[in-house]
N, C-alpha and C positions, 0 to 999 in steps of 0.2 A: 107350137113353140112361140115365146115370147122375144120380141126383138128389144134389142138395146133402147131404142127410142120407147118402146113402152115401159121398160123398167124406168127409164129416166122420167117419165111423165108420174109414173106410180109413186115413186120415191119422192119427186117435188110435191106433189099432193099430199101426201102425208107429213112432210116437213113444214109444209104451211099450214096444216091443220095443228100441229104442235105448236107452231109461231104464234097462231092466234090464241092459243091458250095461255101462253109462258107470259105474256105483260099481265095477267091476273096475280100472277106470283111476285110480280114485282122485277121481272127479267126483262133484259132486252135481247132482241134476236135479230140475225141478219143471216140471209140466206148466201151461201158461197157456191160459186161453181155453176156450171150450164149442163153437162153431161151427166156426170156424177154429183149432184148437190150435196152439199152438207149445211148444218145449220151452227153457228157461231152463238152463243148465249153466254151472257154476262149478267152478273149481279152487280148493280151499282154500287150496294152499301159495302159488301166484303171487295168489289174488284175480282171475284175469282171468275175462271169463264172455263168452259167447256165446249167441245164440238159435238154436236150428234150425228149419227149417221141412221138413216133408214135402211134396213136390208130385208131383202126375203129369208124366211127361216121357216122350215119345215112345211106348215099348212098356210102361212101368214108372212106377215111382215113384224120385224123388231126395231125399235128405236135403242141404239147404243151410244154409251157415254163413258167417260172416264170421271171417277175411277171406279170402274166395274159395274156401271148402271145399265141396267136393261128393262124395258118395258114393252109391252104388245103395242104394235103401232094401231090395234083397233080401238084403245084407250088413250087417246093424247092427253085428256084430262088428268089422269092417272098419272103420266108420264112427265107431265108438267109440275105435277106436286113434288114427285121424286126429284127432279131436277133442280127445283127451288129448294129443297130440304139440303142437296148436296153441295149446294154452291152458298147456302147461307151459313154452313157451319166454318167456323174461323179453321185457316189453315194448319 
């Protein structure tokens, strides 16, 4: 069985990997929280923002963000591209 601390560390590692790739999409990112961290992401040009969650799902982990975005946490580069596309669209 995996303890809560293990999940928090795994979640944090995945969010940090995503955050490292978001700047390449022209986005700013900031980790929020400690026990259940999330990633606050903002597009400086459009002002649009979202919160990204990392959660266990089936056989791995998923990134989830509004509106309706999701991508495997095994591919943080692809997730960064998708988040960049979503936040660059006009509201």
